[in-house]
N, C-alpha and C positions, 0 to 999 in steps of 0.2 A: 561321617560319619559313617561307619561299619552298616549292615544288615545281622551279616549271620559270617563265622567263620568256619569250616572244614578241614580237618585234618586227616590224611590215612598216612601209617606209620608199619611200612614189612620190616620183616625180619629178617639179616641177612641168614647163611648157612649158620655160625654158627652162635643162633639169639644175638639180642641186640648188643652184639661190638658194630656193626655196622645197619645203618638203618634209611633208607629211603624214605626221606618225610615229602609230599606234596600236600598243597590242601589248593582252596579255592574263597574267594568271599567276597561279597560282595559292597559298595559303597558309592555312597553318592554321587553324581558329579561337578562340584561345586568350578574348577578349576584344572589348570595342565599337569599338579605337579605328579600326582600315578600314571597317568599316559607317559608325561615324561620320563620318568623313571624306566618305566618299559619299555618307549621306542628308546632308549639308551642303552638298557641291558645295566641299570644301576646298583648295585646289591639294598637293600631294605635290611630292614628287625620290625618285628612284626610280636608283638607284646598284646598275650590275652592277659585277661584280670575274671578271674571264675566265683564269685562267690557264692558260698551255699544256698544264702537266705537272703533276704531285705534289711533284717535288724543288723544297728551299730558293730557291733564283734563277731559276725558272723564269720562262721571259716574258711577260707581262700582257698586259693590257687591261683597260680602262674603259671604259664607255658609263658616261655621265649624262645621265639627262633634268631637265630643273633645275625645269621645271610638269607638271605629270601632273593629270588632271579624271578620277576614277574615273569608267567612265560605263555601269559593268552592277555587279549583285553578284548571284551565283547559288549559292547553299551544297549541301552535299551532304556524302555520309558515303563518309569512304575505308574503304577495306578495312581497317584494322587498327582501326572505329569512329569514329574521330577525330573532327571536323567539319573540311571545307578549303568556304573559299569561289575559287569563280573568277572575279575579277575583269577588266574592259574597260578598258582606257585609251586618252586620246587626251592627245600631248605638245601641252604651246603653248610660246607665244614668250618664254622666263622674260626679263621685267621689273621684275627687284627690281635687286640694287647689294651682292650677296654676293662677299666676296675670292676672285678666281680664275676667277669665272664668268660668262663673256659672255653679252651679250644674245642668245642662239640657243636650239634646239628642241633640241639634241642635240647633245652634248660628246663626241668619243672620242678615248682615249687608248692610244695602244700604249708600251712599250716602249723597245721593238726600235728604234722610230721614231730618225734621225736629231735 
């Protein structure tokens, strides 16, 4: 269960032809799954689904980072007494062959786009 995701995208020298995508998120510590991905340097995918409002048919946007590596992990206690971990990540260019996933660093889909 994530609490917050932040992204930072830097433009390359010729606009967005090259992007340095970094970010961080906070997750509740339930088991060793994410920590193991961090220590073994396993690539993960990150998908964010952002709704415009709370209605059933509201516009939405998805942001897919098809390949990320966790670059840091810091544990702390939250106000409810649970353990949370703040992760930082670096997005990489996807080199796999997943259906519908282009060889890219970031893929954005807007439900309102024509």
